[in-house]
C-alpha positions in Angstrom: -0.1 -4.4 -10.1 0.9 -0.8 -9.6 -0.9 2.0 -11.4 1.5 4.6 -13.1 0.9 7.3 -10.5 1.6 5.0 -7.5 5.2 5.1 -6.1 7.3 1.9 -5.9 6.6 0.1 -2.6 3.0 1.1 -2.4 -0.4 0.0 -3.4 -3.5 1.9 -3.9 -6.9 0.8 -2.8 -7.8 -1.0 -6.0 -4.3 -2.8 -6.1 -5.0 -4.0 -2.6 -8.6 -5.3 -3.5 -7.1 -7.1 -6.5 -4.4 -8.8 -4.6 -6.8 -9.9 -1.8 -9.6 -10.7 -3.9 -12.2 -8.6 -2.4 -13.9 -5.2 -3.3 -12.5 -1.7 -2.7 -15.2 -1.2 0.0 -13.9 -4.3 1.9 -10.4 -2.7 1.8 -11.7 0.2 3.8 -13.4 -2.2 6.3 -10.1 -3.9 6.9 -8.5 -0.4 7.5 -11.1 0.6 9.9 -10.8 -2.8 11.8 -7.0 -2.0 12.0 -5.9 -5.0 10.0 -4.1 -2.7 7.6 -3.0 0.9 7.9 -2.7 3.8 5.4 0.9 4.9 5.2 1.0 7.4 2.5 -1.1 9.3 0.1 -4.2 11.4 0.9 -7.4 10.8 2.6 -9.2 10.3 -0.7 -6.5 8.3 -2.3 -4.6 6.5 0.5 -1.6 4.2 -0.2 -0.7 1.1 1.7 2.9 -0.4 2.2 3.7 -3.4 0.0 5.2 -5.3 2.8 1.9 -4.7 5.0 -0.3 -6.0 2.0 2.0 -8.9 1.7 1.8 -9.8 5.4 -1.9 -9.4 5.2 -2.2 -11.8 2.3 -0.1 -14.4 3.8 -2.0 -14.2 7.1 -5.3 -14.7 5.1 -3.8 -17.3 2.9 -2.6 -19.2 6.1 -6.0 -18.9 7.8 -7.8 -20.3 4.6 -5.3 -23.3 4.4 -6.0 -24.2 8.1 
């Protein structure tokens, strides 16, 4: 799921979007709402911690199953 230039333990915006089944623009909205935070990278190319993405995915899966 990682691109070659993404360090281990992190996901880029496209990777997060793919994992959550949403568009990259929606990832930016999730960040803006405080549901996910940037942990590395640059303003233009943010990176997100894998554990934060996994927690968000679990939360969304749990919510959709309920």
